[in-house]
A tleap script that builds the chain and sets N, CA, C and O, in Angstrom:
source leaprc.protein.ff14SB
mol = sequence {
  NMET HIE GLN PRO ASN HIE THR VAL HIE PHE
  THR PRO VAL LYS SER TYR GLN PRO PHE HIE
  SER GLN PHE ASP PRO CYS PRO PRO ILE GLY
  TYR LYS PHE TYR ARG THR PRO PRO ASN LEU
  TYR MET ASN PHE GLN PRO PRO ASN LEU GLU
  GLN PHE PRO PRO HIE GLU ALA LEU MET LYS
  GLY THR LEU TRP LYS PRO LEU TYR ASP PHE
  TYR GLU ASN PRO TYR LYS GLU ARG LYS CTHR
}
set mol.1.N position { 54.335 113.908 181.549 }
set mol.1.CA position { 53.431 114.310 182.594 }
set mol.1.C position { 52.002 113.939 182.180 }
set mol.1.O position { 51.623 114.162 181.031 }
set mol.2.N position { 51.220 113.387 183.080 }
set mol.2.CA position { 49.853 112.950 182.791 }
set mol.2.C position { 48.895 114.148 182.901 }
set mol.2.O position { 48.880 114.854 183.910 }
set mol.3.N position { 48.109 114.357 181.857 }
set mol.3.CA position { 47.109 115.431 181.871 }
set mol.3.C position { 45.739 114.814 182.213 }
set mol.3.O position { 45.345 113.829 181.587 }
set mol.4.N position { 45.009 115.370 183.188 }
set mol.4.CA position { 43.694 114.842 183.511 }
set mol.4.C position { 42.704 115.101 182.387 }
set mol.4.O position { 42.793 116.119 181.702 }
set mol.5.N position { 41.777 114.201 182.198 }
set mol.5.CA position { 40.751 114.320 181.174 }
set mol.5.C position { 39.549 115.053 181.792 }
set mol.5.O position { 38.808 114.482 182.592 }
set mol.6.N position { 39.371 116.326 181.408 }
set mol.6.CA position { 38.255 117.111 181.923 }
set mol.6.C position { 37.150 117.151 180.876 }
set mol.6.O position { 37.085 118.079 180.070 }
set mol.7.N position { 36.287 116.152 180.888 }
set mol.7.CA position { 35.178 116.088 179.954 }
set mol.7.C position { 33.923 116.614 180.635 }
set mol.7.O position { 33.583 116.167 181.730 }
set mol.8.N position { 33.238 117.545 180.010 }
set mol.8.CA position { 32.001 118.092 180.543 }
set mol.8.C position { 30.853 117.355 179.866 }
set mol.8.O position { 30.802 117.245 178.641 }
set mol.9.N position { 29.935 116.855 180.684 }
set mol.9.CA position { 28.781 116.125 180.142 }
set mol.9.C position { 27.530 116.969 180.369 }
set mol.9.O position { 27.292 117.468 181.469 }
set mol.10.N position { 26.735 117.120 179.310 }
set mol.10.CA position { 25.494 117.853 179.348 }
set mol.10.C position { 24.402 116.907 179.851 }
set mol.10.O position { 24.172 115.852 179.260 }
set mol.11.N position { 23.736 117.283 180.931 }
set mol.11.CA position { 22.591 116.496 181.413 }
set mol.11.C position { 21.423 117.454 181.599 }
set mol.11.O position { 21.493 118.354 182.436 }
set mol.12.N position { 20.358 117.280 180.838 }
set mol.12.CA position { 19.240 118.207 180.947 }
set mol.12.C position { 18.410 118.018 182.219 }
set mol.12.O position { 17.728 118.951 182.643 }
set mol.13.N position { 18.452 116.839 182.835 }
set mol.13.CA position { 17.691 116.588 184.059 }
set mol.13.C position { 18.652 116.492 185.229 }
set mol.13.O position { 19.606 115.715 185.205 }
set mol.14.N position { 18.393 117.286 186.243 }
set mol.14.CA position { 19.227 117.296 187.423 }
set mol.14.C position { 18.349 116.988 188.637 }
set mol.14.O position { 17.127 117.127 188.577 }
set mol.15.N position { 18.971 116.575 189.725 }
set mol.15.CA position { 18.198 116.279 190.925 }
set mol.15.C position { 18.962 116.721 192.176 }
set mol.15.O position { 20.178 116.914 192.154 }
set mol.16.N position { 18.227 116.868 193.234 }
set mol.16.CA position { 18.805 117.167 194.535 }
set mol.16.C position { 17.910 116.599 195.632 }
set mol.16.O position { 16.739 116.313 195.386 }
set mol.17.N position { 18.432 116.437 196.799 }
set mol.17.CA position { 17.668 115.922 197.928 }
set mol.17.C position { 17.521 117.060 198.947 }
set mol.17.O position { 18.509 117.487 199.544 }
set mol.18.N position { 16.296 117.546 199.146 }
set mol.18.CA position { 16.099 118.636 200.111 }
set mol.18.C position { 16.440 118.210 201.541 }
set mol.18.O position { 16.295 117.041 201.900 }
set mol.19.N position { 16.893 119.168 202.350 }
set mol.19.CA position { 17.186 118.891 203.722 }
set mol.19.C position { 15.922 118.509 204.483 }
set mol.19.O position { 14.867 119.114 204.295 }
set mol.20.N position { 16.036 117.515 205.330 }
set mol.20.CA position { 14.898 117.093 206.166 }
set mol.20.C position { 15.355 117.032 207.616 }
set mol.20.O position { 16.208 116.218 207.969 }
set mol.21.N position { 14.799 117.874 208.438 }
set mol.21.CA position { 15.163 117.938 209.858 }
set mol.21.C position { 14.543 116.783 210.637 }
set mol.21.O position { 13.491 116.267 210.260 }
set mol.22.N position { 15.184 116.388 211.701 }
set mol.22.CA position { 14.624 115.348 212.538 }
set mol.22.C position { 13.359 115.846 213.241 }
set mol.22.O position { 12.555 115.046 213.719 }
set mol.23.N position { 13.189 117.160 213.302 }
set mol.23.CA position { 12.017 117.755 213.949 }
set mol.23.C position { 10.908 118.081 212.942 }
set mol.23.O position { 9.859 118.595 213.331 }
set mol.24.N position { 11.118 117.797 211.692 }
set mol.24.CA position { 10.113 118.072 210.670 }
set mol.24.C position { 8.974 117.056 210.808 }
set mol.24.O position { 9.225 115.851 210.767 }
set mol.25.N position { 7.711 117.522 210.973 }
set mol.25.CA position { 6.608 116.593 211.170 }
set mol.25.C position { 6.176 115.870 209.871 }
set mol.25.O position { 5.484 114.854 209.939 }
set mol.26.N position { 6.568 116.372 208.723 }
set mol.26.CA position { 6.184 115.771 207.462 }
set mol.26.C position { 7.212 114.714 207.054 }
set mol.26.O position { 8.380 114.820 207.427 }
set mol.27.N position { 6.799 113.705 206.301 }
set mol.27.CA position { 7.766 112.714 205.805 }
set mol.27.C position { 8.714 113.371 204.807 }
set mol.27.O position { 8.370 114.379 204.190 }
set mol.28.N position { 9.910 112.800 204.648 }
set mol.28.CA position { 10.867 113.379 203.700 }
set mol.28.C position { 10.341 113.288 202.273 }
set mol.28.O position { 9.625 112.351 201.919 }
set mol.29.N position { 10.706 114.272 201.463 }
set mol.29.CA position { 10.244 114.335 200.091 }
set mol.29.C position { 11.018 113.362 199.208 }
set mol.29.O position { 10.467 112.849 198.234 }
set mol.30.N position { 12.259 113.103 199.523 }
set mol.30.CA position { 13.096 112.277 198.662 }
set mol.30.C position { 13.858 113.190 197.710 }
set mol.30.O position { 14.421 114.203 198.126 }
set mol.31.N position { 13.873 112.837 196.467 }
set mol.31.CA position { 14.582 113.644 195.480 }
set mol.31.C position { 13.625 114.562 194.730 }
set mol.31.O position { 12.483 114.198 194.452 }
set mol.32.N position { 14.106 115.749 194.410 }
set mol.32.CA position { 13.397 116.686 193.556 }
set mol.32.C position { 14.162 116.789 192.245 }
set mol.32.O position { 15.391 116.715 192.228 }
set mol.33.N position { 13.441 116.959 191.162 }
set mol.33.CA position { 14.067 117.014 189.837 }
set mol.33.C position { 13.787 118.359 189.188 }
set mol.33.O position { 12.741 118.964 189.422 }
set mol.34.N position { 14.717 118.819 188.379 }
set mol.34.CA position { 14.515 120.008 187.582 }
set mol.34.C position { 15.285 119.877 186.288 }
set mol.34.O position { 16.237 119.103 186.192 }
set mol.35.N position { 14.861 120.647 185.283 }
set mol.35.CA position { 15.510 120.581 183.964 }
set mol.35.C position { 16.259 121.887 183.704 }
set mol.35.O position { 15.859 122.958 184.159 }
set mol.36.N position { 17.333 121.766 182.977 }
set mol.36.CA position { 18.068 122.949 182.557 }
set mol.36.C position { 17.910 123.084 181.052 }
set mol.36.O position { 18.025 122.094 180.330 }
set mol.37.N position { 17.645 124.308 180.562 }
set mol.37.CA position { 17.413 124.482 179.134 }
set mol.37.C position { 18.705 124.339 178.318 }
set mol.37.O position { 19.799 124.607 178.816 }
set mol.38.N position { 18.558 123.907 177.045 }
set mol.38.CA position { 19.733 123.701 176.183 }
set mol.38.C position { 20.553 124.979 175.965 }
set mol.38.O position { 21.760 124.889 175.743 }
set mol.39.N position { 19.937 126.155 176.021 }
set mol.39.CA position { 20.687 127.401 175.771 }
set mol.39.C position { 21.750 127.653 176.822 }
set mol.39.O position { 22.670 128.432 176.575 }
set mol.40.N position { 21.660 127.023 177.985 }
set mol.40.CA position { 22.714 127.206 178.999 }
set mol.40.C position { 24.035 126.574 178.561 }
set mol.40.O position { 25.100 126.943 179.056 }
set mol.41.N position { 23.962 125.650 177.659 }
set mol.41.CA position { 25.158 124.926 177.228 }
set mol.41.C position { 25.687 125.385 175.878 }
set mol.41.O position { 26.606 124.781 175.325 }
set mol.42.N position { 25.091 126.477 175.342 }
set mol.42.CA position { 25.591 127.074 174.108 }
set mol.42.C position { 26.313 128.370 174.478 }
set mol.42.O position { 25.742 129.223 175.158 }
set mol.43.N position { 27.540 128.519 174.043 }
set mol.43.CA position { 28.264 129.747 174.331 }
set mol.43.C position { 27.685 130.944 173.585 }
set mol.43.O position { 27.642 132.058 174.107 }
set mol.44.N position { 27.247 130.696 172.367 }
set mol.44.CA position { 26.628 131.727 171.554 }
set mol.44.C position { 25.703 131.023 170.590 }
set mol.44.O position { 25.806 129.813 170.387 }
set mol.45.N position { 24.794 131.785 169.993 }
set mol.45.CA position { 23.874 131.202 169.024 }
set mol.45.C position { 24.519 131.302 167.644 }
set mol.45.O position { 24.656 132.393 167.091 }
set mol.46.N position { 24.913 130.151 167.093 }
set mol.46.CA position { 25.569 130.198 165.790 }
set mol.46.C position { 24.578 130.625 164.681 }
set mol.46.O position { 23.370 130.429 164.819 }
set mol.47.N position { 25.089 131.194 163.611 }
set mol.47.CA position { 24.201 131.607 162.521 }
set mol.47.C position { 23.650 130.392 161.779 }
set mol.47.O position { 24.240 129.311 161.796 }
set mol.48.N position { 22.534 130.591 161.146 }
set mol.48.CA position { 21.904 129.578 160.274 }
set mol.48.C position { 21.497 128.314 161.030 }
set mol.48.O position { 21.664 127.211 160.509 }
set mol.49.N position { 20.966 128.450 162.246 }
set mol.49.CA position { 20.462 127.294 162.969 }
set mol.49.C position { 19.206 126.789 162.266 }
set mol.49.O position { 18.436 127.572 161.710 }
set mol.50.N position { 19.011 125.480 162.298 }
set mol.50.CA position { 17.823 124.895 161.704 }
set mol.50.C position { 16.590 125.380 162.459 }
set mol.50.O position { 16.599 125.452 163.688 }
set mol.51.N position { 15.510 125.719 161.711 }
set mol.51.CA position { 14.322 126.274 162.316 }
set mol.51.C position { 13.106 125.379 162.103 }
set mol.51.O position { 13.021 124.644 161.119 }
set mol.52.N position { 12.172 125.455 163.040 }
set mol.52.CA position { 10.884 124.794 162.889 }
set mol.52.C position { 10.033 125.641 161.947 }
set mol.52.O position { 10.250 126.849 161.846 }
set mol.53.N position { 9.062 125.026 161.251 }
set mol.53.CA position { 8.078 125.852 160.527 }
set mol.53.C position { 7.323 126.718 161.535 }
set mol.53.O position { 7.199 126.330 162.697 }
set mol.54.N position { 6.811 127.892 161.116 }
set mol.54.CA position { 6.174 128.819 162.071 }
set mol.54.C position { 5.105 128.200 162.962 }
set mol.54.O position { 5.116 128.420 164.173 }
set mol.55.N position { 4.184 127.434 162.392 }
set mol.55.CA position { 3.104 126.844 163.210 }
set mol.55.C position { 3.678 125.870 164.248 }
set mol.55.O position { 3.257 125.867 165.404 }
set mol.56.N position { 4.633 125.055 163.826 }
set mol.56.CA position { 5.234 124.084 164.746 }
set mol.56.C position { 6.045 124.811 165.824 }
set mol.56.O position { 6.075 124.380 166.976 }
set mol.57.N position { 6.706 125.922 165.444 }
set mol.57.CA position { 7.486 126.687 166.419 }
set mol.57.C position { 6.582 127.252 167.518 }
set mol.57.O position { 6.987 127.311 168.679 }
set mol.58.N position { 5.374 127.665 167.166 }
set mol.58.CA position { 4.438 128.159 168.175 }
set mol.58.C position { 4.026 127.039 169.134 }
set mol.58.O position { 3.815 127.280 170.323 }
set mol.59.N position { 3.914 125.828 168.619 }
set mol.59.CA position { 3.551 124.689 169.475 }
set mol.59.C position { 4.718 124.250 170.372 }
set mol.59.O position { 4.501 123.817 171.504 }
set mol.60.N position { 5.937 124.359 169.874 }
set mol.60.CA position { 7.132 123.907 170.599 }
set mol.60.C position { 7.665 124.979 171.548 }
set mol.60.O position { 8.376 124.661 172.502 }
set mol.61.N position { 7.328 126.242 171.296 }
set mol.61.CA position { 7.804 127.322 172.174 }
set mol.61.C position { 9.130 127.905 171.785 }
set mol.61.O position { 9.655 128.751 172.508 }
set mol.62.N position { 9.703 127.486 170.664 }
set mol.62.CA position { 10.954 128.049 170.176 }
set mol.62.C position { 11.031 127.910 168.671 }
set mol.62.O position { 10.455 126.985 168.098 }
set mol.63.N position { 11.728 128.809 168.037 }
set mol.63.CA position { 11.876 128.766 166.587 }
set mol.63.C position { 12.997 127.823 166.193 }
set mol.63.O position { 12.929 127.205 165.131 }
set mol.64.N position { 14.025 127.695 167.017 }
set mol.64.CA position { 15.211 126.951 166.641 }
set mol.64.C position { 15.203 125.540 167.199 }
set mol.64.O position { 14.986 125.350 168.396 }
set mol.65.N position { 15.434 124.558 166.360 }
set mol.65.CA position { 15.396 123.141 166.763 }
set mol.65.C position { 16.437 122.792 167.840 }
set mol.65.O position { 16.107 122.034 168.754 }
set mol.66.N position { 17.681 123.309 167.778 }
set mol.66.CA position { 18.631 122.960 168.825 }
set mol.66.C position { 18.256 123.495 170.224 }
set mol.66.O position { 18.784 123.022 171.230 }
set mol.67.N position { 17.356 124.468 170.279 }
set mol.67.CA position { 16.961 125.039 171.562 }
set mol.67.C position { 15.692 124.412 172.122 }
set mol.67.O position { 15.245 124.795 173.203 }
set mol.68.N position { 15.105 123.461 171.412 }
set mol.68.CA position { 13.898 122.779 171.885 }
set mol.68.C position { 14.280 121.676 172.831 }
set mol.68.O position { 15.227 120.929 172.585 }
set mol.69.N position { 13.535 121.573 173.927 }
set mol.69.CA position { 13.774 120.509 174.912 }
set mol.69.C position { 12.416 119.956 175.324 }
set mol.69.O position { 11.599 120.670 175.906 }
set mol.70.N position { 12.180 118.694 175.024 }
set mol.70.CA position { 10.934 118.039 175.409 }
set mol.70.C position { 10.876 117.890 176.909 }
set mol.70.O position { 11.856 117.462 177.520 }
set mol.71.N position { 9.771 118.226 177.516 }
set mol.71.CA position { 9.624 118.075 178.952 }
set mol.71.C position { 8.874 116.798 179.272 }
set mol.71.O position { 7.757 116.579 178.805 }
set mol.72.N position { 9.505 115.963 180.073 }
set mol.72.CA position { 8.852 114.742 180.561 }
set mol.72.C position { 8.782 114.866 182.076 }
set mol.72.O position { 9.802 115.050 182.740 }
set mol.73.N position { 7.579 114.765 182.615 }
set mol.73.CA position { 7.378 114.903 184.058 }
set mol.73.C position { 8.023 113.735 184.794 }
set mol.73.O position { 7.563 112.604 184.637 }
set mol.74.N position { 9.071 113.958 185.596 }
set mol.74.CA position { 9.735 112.841 186.286 }
set mol.74.C position { 8.905 112.266 187.421 }
set mol.74.O position { 9.203 111.175 187.907 }
set mol.75.N position { 7.860 112.982 187.856 }
set mol.75.CA position { 7.031 112.500 188.958 }
set mol.75.C position { 5.854 111.639 188.455 }
set mol.75.O position { 5.211 110.936 189.235 }
set mol.76.N position { 5.594 111.705 187.180 }
set mol.76.CA position { 4.477 110.956 186.618 }
set mol.76.C position { 4.908 109.515 186.371 }
set mol.76.O position { 5.998 109.259 185.857 }
set mol.77.N position { 4.041 108.578 186.743 }
set mol.77.CA position { 4.350 107.164 186.540 }
set mol.77.C position { 4.316 106.853 185.049 }
set mol.77.O position { 3.446 107.318 184.313 }
set mol.78.N position { 5.278 106.062 184.634 }
set mol.78.CA position { 5.364 105.677 183.211 }
set mol.78.C position { 4.495 104.469 182.962 }
set mol.78.O position { 4.462 103.537 183.765 }
set mol.79.N position { 3.791 104.488 181.846 }
set mol.79.CA position { 2.994 103.348 181.438 }
set mol.79.C position { 3.822 102.505 180.460 }
set mol.79.O position { 4.246 102.999 179.415 }
set mol.80.N position { 4.043 101.273 180.794 }
set mol.80.CA position { 4.851 100.410 179.921 }
set mol.80.C position { 3.992 99.384 179.234 }
set mol.80.O position { 4.500 98.571 178.461 }
savepdb mol mol.pdb
quit
């Protein structure tokens, strides 16, 4: 019997397209983006996680390296 492969993929950036009515006077927005934090994908916090030094942790907003997520604005144009 064939077993389906149920692989879950973690994606920190998600998007959706807001509803736009034909009677809406404004132009459609297109896609909106949002981020999901890494802690949503951890069942529990394992012991002895790697930590940032205290000063760096204050700058990053978290003490634990696996819970840090860099925010990149998806609406900002990228300079290449």
